[in-house]
C-alpha atoms as an extended CHARMM CRD file, in Angstrom:
* protein
*
       157  EXT
         1         1  MET       CA             11.5960000000        5.1160000000       20.4920000000  PROA      1               0.0000000000
         2         2  ARG       CA             13.8450000000        7.7450000000       21.9020000000  PROA      2               0.0000000000
         3         3  LYS       CA             15.9230000000        4.7640000000       23.3270000000  PROA      3               0.0000000000
         4         4  LEU       CA             16.1120000000        3.1740000000       19.9090000000  PROA      4               0.0000000000
         5         5  ILE       CA             17.6730000000        6.2100000000       18.4730000000  PROA      5               0.0000000000
         6         6  LEU       CA             20.0980000000        6.8400000000       21.3680000000  PROA      6               0.0000000000
         7         7  LEU       CA             21.2110000000        3.4090000000       20.9010000000  PROA      7               0.0000000000
         8         8  MET       CA             21.7720000000        3.7780000000       17.1150000000  PROA      8               0.0000000000
         9         9  LEU       CA             23.7000000000        6.7900000000       17.7660000000  PROA      9               0.0000000000
        10        10  LEU       CA             25.7610000000        4.7810000000       20.3390000000  PROA      10              0.0000000000
        11        11  GLY       CA             26.1320000000        2.1680000000       17.9050000000  PROA      11              0.0000000000
        12        12  LEU       CA             24.7690000000       -0.4940000000       20.1640000000  PROA      12              0.0000000000
        13        13  SER       CA             21.8330000000       -3.0590000000       18.9580000000  PROA      13              0.0000000000
        14        14  THR       CA             18.8270000000       -3.5810000000       20.7380000000  PROA      14              0.0000000000
        15        15  GLY       CA             19.6580000000       -7.2590000000       20.7680000000  PROA      15              0.0000000000
        16        16  LEU       CA             17.2330000000       -8.2380000000       17.9190000000  PROA      16              0.0000000000
        17        17  SER       CA             19.1880000000       -8.3450000000       14.3540000000  PROA      17              0.0000000000
        18        18  ALA       CA             18.0260000000       -9.4630000000       11.0410000000  PROA      18              0.0000000000
        19        19  GLN       CA             20.0830000000      -12.8240000000       10.4080000000  PROA      19              0.0000000000
        20        20  ALA       CA             20.9970000000      -14.1580000000        7.1760000000  PROA      20              0.0000000000
        21        21  GLY       CA             18.2840000000      -16.1960000000        5.4470000000  PROA      21              0.0000000000
        22        22  GLN       CA             14.6070000000      -15.0880000000        5.8040000000  PROA      22              0.0000000000
        23        23  ALA       CA             14.0810000000      -11.0190000000        6.1520000000  PROA      23              0.0000000000
        24        24  PRO       CA             12.0550000000      -10.1490000000        9.4110000000  PROA      24              0.0000000000
        25        25  ASP       CA              8.5270000000       -9.5630000000        8.3640000000  PROA      25              0.0000000000
        26        26  PHE       CA              6.8810000000       -6.2030000000        9.3990000000  PROA      26              0.0000000000
        27        27  THR       CA              4.0530000000       -4.1630000000        8.8350000000  PROA      27              0.0000000000
        28        28  VAL       CA              3.7290000000       -0.3580000000        8.2580000000  PROA      28              0.0000000000
        29        29  ALA       CA              1.5780000000        2.1660000000        7.6200000000  PROA      29              0.0000000000
        30        30  THR       CA              1.4510000000        3.9040000000        4.1940000000  PROA      30              0.0000000000
        31        31  ALA       CA             -0.2660000000        6.3350000000        2.2920000000  PROA      31              0.0000000000
        32        32  ALA       CA             -2.0900000000        3.4250000000        0.5290000000  PROA      32              0.0000000000
        33        33  GLY       CA             -2.9640000000        1.6400000000        3.8070000000  PROA      33              0.0000000000
        34        34  PRO       CA             -0.9500000000       -0.9770000000        5.8480000000  PROA      34              0.0000000000
        35        35  LEU       CA              2.0850000000       -2.7790000000        3.8250000000  PROA      35              0.0000000000
        36        36  LYS       CA              3.3300000000       -6.1530000000        5.1330000000  PROA      36              0.0000000000
        37        37  LEU       CA              6.8060000000       -7.0790000000        3.8330000000  PROA      37              0.0000000000
        38        38  SER       CA              5.6220000000      -10.9730000000        3.2720000000  PROA      38              0.0000000000
        39        39  GLN       CA              3.2580000000       -9.5430000000        0.7240000000  PROA      39              0.0000000000
        40        40  LEU       CA              5.7470000000       -8.5050000000       -1.7080000000  PROA      40              0.0000000000
        41        41  ARG       CA              7.1430000000      -12.3320000000       -2.2970000000  PROA      41              0.0000000000
        42        42  GLY       CA              8.1250000000      -12.2520000000       -5.8570000000  PROA      42              0.0000000000
        43        43  LYS       CA              9.5400000000       -8.7770000000       -5.9990000000  PROA      43              0.0000000000
        44        44  VAL       CA             12.9370000000       -7.6100000000       -4.9350000000  PROA      44              0.0000000000
        45        45  VAL       CA             12.7490000000       -5.1170000000       -2.0590000000  PROA      45              0.0000000000
        46        46  TYR       CA             15.1010000000       -2.6210000000       -0.9080000000  PROA      46              0.0000000000
        47        47  VAL       CA             13.8750000000       -1.3110000000        2.6010000000  PROA      47              0.0000000000
        48        48  ASP       CA             15.6460000000        1.8030000000        3.7420000000  PROA      48              0.0000000000
        49        49  PHE       CA             15.0320000000        3.1620000000        7.2620000000  PROA      49              0.0000000000
        50        50  TRP       CA             15.3820000000        7.1990000000        7.5440000000  PROA      50              0.0000000000
        51        51  ALA       CA             14.3770000000        9.8500000000        9.9840000000  PROA      51              0.0000000000
        52        52  SER       CA             14.0770000000       13.6260000000        9.2550000000  PROA      52              0.0000000000
        53        53  TRP       CA             17.0360000000       14.4630000000       11.0050000000  PROA      53              0.0000000000
        54        54  CYS       CA             19.4750000000       12.2110000000        9.2430000000  PROA      54              0.0000000000
        55        55  VAL       CA             21.7110000000       14.0970000000        6.8960000000  PROA      55              0.0000000000
        56        56  PRO       CA             22.6890000000       11.1200000000        4.5340000000  PROA      56              0.0000000000
        57        57  CYS       CA             19.0330000000       10.4660000000        3.8150000000  PROA      57              0.0000000000
        58        58  ARG       CA             19.1330000000       13.7980000000        1.9860000000  PROA      58              0.0000000000
        59        59  LYS       CA             21.3410000000       12.2090000000       -0.5390000000  PROA      59              0.0000000000
        60        60  SER       CA             20.0040000000        8.9210000000       -0.4660000000  PROA      60              0.0000000000
        61        61  PHE       CA             16.4340000000       10.2190000000       -1.6820000000  PROA      61              0.0000000000
        62        62  PRO       CA             17.5030000000       10.9580000000       -5.0170000000  PROA      62              0.0000000000
        63        63  TRP       CA             19.3360000000        7.9630000000       -5.5370000000  PROA      63              0.0000000000
        64        64  LEU       CA             16.3630000000        5.7950000000       -4.2770000000  PROA      64              0.0000000000
        65        65  ASN       CA             14.0610000000        7.3930000000       -6.6250000000  PROA      65              0.0000000000
        66        66  GLU       CA             16.2290000000        6.8430000000       -9.7260000000  PROA      66              0.0000000000
        67        67  MET       CA             16.5810000000        3.1090000000       -8.6200000000  PROA      67              0.0000000000
        68        68  GLN       CA             12.7790000000        2.7990000000       -8.5770000000  PROA      68              0.0000000000
        69        69  ALA       CA             12.3630000000        4.5730000000      -12.1770000000  PROA      69              0.0000000000
        70        70  ARG       CA             15.2040000000        2.2540000000      -13.5400000000  PROA      70              0.0000000000
        71        71  TYR       CA             14.0880000000       -1.0240000000      -11.8990000000  PROA      71              0.0000000000
        72        72  GLY       CA             10.5700000000       -0.8680000000      -10.8210000000  PROA      72              0.0000000000
        73        73  ASN       CA              8.9880000000       -2.1080000000      -13.7630000000  PROA      73              0.0000000000
        74        74  ALA       CA             11.6060000000       -5.3350000000      -13.5950000000  PROA      74              0.0000000000
        75        75  GLY       CA             10.1140000000       -6.3470000000       -9.8920000000  PROA      75              0.0000000000
        76        76  LEU       CA             12.1540000000       -3.6140000000       -7.6060000000  PROA      76              0.0000000000
        77        77  LYS       CA             10.1750000000       -2.5310000000       -4.7900000000  PROA      77              0.0000000000
        78        78  ILE       CA             11.5000000000        0.3160000000       -2.6570000000  PROA      78              0.0000000000
        79        79  ILE       CA             10.0240000000        1.0460000000        0.7150000000  PROA      79              0.0000000000
        80        80  ALA       CA             11.6590000000        3.6100000000        2.8720000000  PROA      80              0.0000000000
        81        81  ILE       CA             10.4600000000        3.5280000000        6.6110000000  PROA      81              0.0000000000
        82        82  ASN       CA             10.1430000000        6.4840000000        8.4950000000  PROA      82              0.0000000000
        83        83  LEU       CA             11.0670000000        6.4870000000       12.3060000000  PROA      83              0.0000000000
        84        84  ASP       CA             10.2350000000        9.8170000000       13.2550000000  PROA      84              0.0000000000
        85        85  GLU       CA              7.8710000000        9.9750000000       16.1610000000  PROA      85              0.0000000000
        86        86  ASP       CA              6.5090000000       13.5180000000       15.0220000000  PROA      86              0.0000000000
        87        87  SER       CA              4.9910000000       12.8510000000       11.3880000000  PROA      87              0.0000000000
        88        88  GLN       CA              5.0410000000       16.5440000000       10.7980000000  PROA      88              0.0000000000
        89        89  LEU       CA              8.9290000000       16.3590000000       10.5640000000  PROA      89              0.0000000000
        90        90  ALA       CA              8.7240000000       13.4560000000        8.1590000000  PROA      90              0.0000000000
        91        91  LYS       CA              5.9930000000       15.3080000000        5.8570000000  PROA      91              0.0000000000
        92        92  ALA       CA              8.3890000000       18.5470000000        6.0950000000  PROA      92              0.0000000000
        93        93  PHE       CA             11.3360000000       16.4960000000        4.8400000000  PROA      93              0.0000000000
        94        94  LEU       CA              9.1610000000       15.0150000000        2.1950000000  PROA      94              0.0000000000
        95        95  LYS       CA              8.2610000000       17.9330000000        0.7330000000  PROA      95              0.0000000000
        96        96  GLN       CA             12.0460000000       19.0770000000        0.3110000000  PROA      96              0.0000000000
        97        97  TYR       CA             13.0030000000       15.5470000000       -0.7300000000  PROA      97              0.0000000000
        98        98  PRO       CA              9.9820000000       14.2840000000       -2.7010000000  PROA      98              0.0000000000
        99        99  ALA       CA              9.4500000000       10.1230000000       -2.8790000000  PROA      99              0.0000000000
       100       100  ASP       CA              8.5270000000        8.4200000000       -5.9220000000  PROA      100             0.0000000000
       101       101  PHE       CA              8.7680000000        5.1980000000       -3.8360000000  PROA      101             0.0000000000
       102       102  THR       CA              6.6080000000        3.7690000000       -1.2780000000  PROA      102             0.0000000000
       103       103  VAL       CA              7.1060000000        5.6930000000        2.1250000000  PROA      103             0.0000000000
       104       104  GLY       CA              6.3240000000        3.8970000000        5.2170000000  PROA      104             0.0000000000
       105       105  PHE       CA              5.9040000000        5.2010000000        8.5970000000  PROA      105             0.0000000000
       106       106  ASP       CA              6.6580000000        3.2500000000       12.1900000000  PROA      106             0.0000000000
       107       107  PRO       CA              7.0270000000        5.9350000000       14.8540000000  PROA      107             0.0000000000
       108       108  LYS       CA              7.5540000000        3.2090000000       17.5840000000  PROA      108             0.0000000000
       109       109  GLY       CA             10.4050000000        1.6070000000       15.4440000000  PROA      109             0.0000000000
       110       110  VAL       CA              8.8350000000       -1.9500000000       15.7200000000  PROA      110             0.0000000000
       111       111  SER       CA             10.3970000000       -2.6030000000       12.0660000000  PROA      111             0.0000000000
       112       112  ALA       CA             13.9340000000       -1.1610000000       12.8570000000  PROA      112             0.0000000000
       113       113  GLN       CA             14.0180000000       -3.0510000000       16.0530000000  PROA      113             0.0000000000
       114       114  ALA       CA             13.4660000000       -6.5030000000       14.3770000000  PROA      114             0.0000000000
       115       115  TYR       CA             16.3320000000       -5.4780000000       11.7630000000  PROA      115             0.0000000000
       116       116  GLY       CA             18.7810000000       -4.3470000000       14.8460000000  PROA      116             0.0000000000
       117       117  LEU       CA             18.8350000000       -0.9290000000       13.1550000000  PROA      117             0.0000000000
       118       118  LYS       CA             22.4010000000        0.4530000000       14.0210000000  PROA      118             0.0000000000
       119       119  GLY       CA             22.6630000000        3.7020000000       12.0650000000  PROA      119             0.0000000000
       120       120  MET       CA             20.9530000000        5.9580000000        9.8580000000  PROA      120             0.0000000000
       121       121  PRO       CA             20.2850000000        5.3590000000        7.2720000000  PROA      121             0.0000000000
       122       122  SER       CA             20.3850000000        1.6000000000        7.0160000000  PROA      122             0.0000000000
       123       123  SER       CA             19.0440000000       -0.3470000000        3.9430000000  PROA      123             0.0000000000
       124       124  TYR       CA             18.4100000000       -4.1540000000        3.3910000000  PROA      124             0.0000000000
       125       125  LEU       CA             18.0520000000       -5.8580000000        0.0760000000  PROA      125             0.0000000000
       126       126  ILE       CA             15.6530000000       -8.6110000000        0.0020000000  PROA      126             0.0000000000
       127       127  ASP       CA             15.3550000000      -11.0520000000       -2.7350000000  PROA      127             0.0000000000
       128       128  ARG       CA             12.3540000000      -12.5010000000       -4.5190000000  PROA      128             0.0000000000
       129       129  ASN       CA             11.5650000000      -15.2940000000       -1.7790000000  PROA      129             0.0000000000
       130       130  GLY       CA             11.9990000000      -12.7190000000        1.1700000000  PROA      130             0.0000000000
       131       131  ASN       CA             15.6280000000      -13.7320000000        1.6960000000  PROA      131             0.0000000000
       132       132  LEU       CA             17.9090000000      -11.1140000000        3.3660000000  PROA      132             0.0000000000
       133       133  LEU       CA             20.9690000000      -10.7020000000        0.8260000000  PROA      133             0.0000000000
       134       134  LEU       CA             22.5380000000       -7.5380000000        1.8720000000  PROA      134             0.0000000000
       135       135  SER       CA             22.5300000000       -4.7950000000        4.9420000000  PROA      135             0.0000000000
       136       136  HSD       CA             24.3100000000       -1.3110000000        4.5770000000  PROA      136             0.0000000000
       137       137  ILE       CA             24.4620000000        1.3960000000        7.2010000000  PROA      137             0.0000000000
       138       138  GLY       CA             24.6500000000        4.8280000000        6.0000000000  PROA      138             0.0000000000
       139       139  PHE       CA             24.9950000000        6.4050000000        2.4490000000  PROA      139             0.0000000000
       140       140  ARG       CA             27.7640000000        8.0540000000        0.5870000000  PROA      140             0.0000000000
       141       141  SER       CA             28.1910000000        9.1420000000       -2.9470000000  PROA      141             0.0000000000
       142       142  ASP       CA             30.8220000000        6.2350000000       -3.4470000000  PROA      142             0.0000000000
       143       143  ASP       CA             28.2520000000        3.7870000000       -2.2980000000  PROA      143             0.0000000000
       144       144  ARG       CA             25.6930000000        4.0960000000       -5.1950000000  PROA      144             0.0000000000
       145       145  GLY       CA             27.4650000000        2.0740000000       -7.6620000000  PROA      145             0.0000000000
       146       146  GLU       CA             28.0180000000       -1.0670000000       -5.5840000000  PROA      146             0.0000000000
       147       147  LEU       CA             24.6170000000       -0.9630000000       -3.9940000000  PROA      147             0.0000000000
       148       148  GLU       CA             23.1280000000       -0.7560000000       -7.5910000000  PROA      148             0.0000000000
       149       149  LEU       CA             24.9780000000       -3.5060000000       -8.6430000000  PROA      149             0.0000000000
       150       150  LYS       CA             23.6600000000       -5.5980000000       -5.7370000000  PROA      150             0.0000000000
       151       151  ILE       CA             20.2720000000       -4.6630000000       -6.7320000000  PROA      151             0.0000000000
       152       152  ARG       CA             20.8650000000       -5.5390000000      -10.6140000000  PROA      152             0.0000000000
       153       153  ALA       CA             22.3780000000       -8.9190000000       -9.2380000000  PROA      153             0.0000000000
       154       154  ALA       CA             19.0100000000       -9.6150000000       -7.1990000000  PROA      154             0.0000000000
       155       155  MET       CA             17.0110000000       -8.6550000000      -10.3580000000  PROA      155             0.0000000000
       156       156  SER       CA             18.7950000000      -11.2760000000      -12.3790000000  PROA      156             0.0000000000
       157       157  GLN       CA             18.0300000000      -14.0560000000       -9.9870000000  PROA      157             0.0000000000
């Protein structure tokens, strides 16, 4: 995992990357038990990779809560996958920045490797058929409008 984080900070890929078409499947631990991406077919899924040390993640979590509240009943499922090796760091972050969406834990970074993660946070929008529609690195306040438009477009399909 440390190697993965170092590669992300350097802007290098691990060699595996999400391709246009089918989104790579993964299974992550959640408070409700294991969650497999392919179990969510029929929903629009927004996958967000984060870590406790990620400063932009502090800004993205309130927005993710807003999106889940606004579009959850229409079929949006947000999954934020934490990549910290120490779960206590993630728990401390979540006390400061609560999540009203599903939080997964992947301390070994297997799911991040499948997506060829290059920065934090990184997010991926997946349609109801499991196809990757969008990948986005980072989070700035200016990103919110465009990302919401992409979510709304995916919801209307």
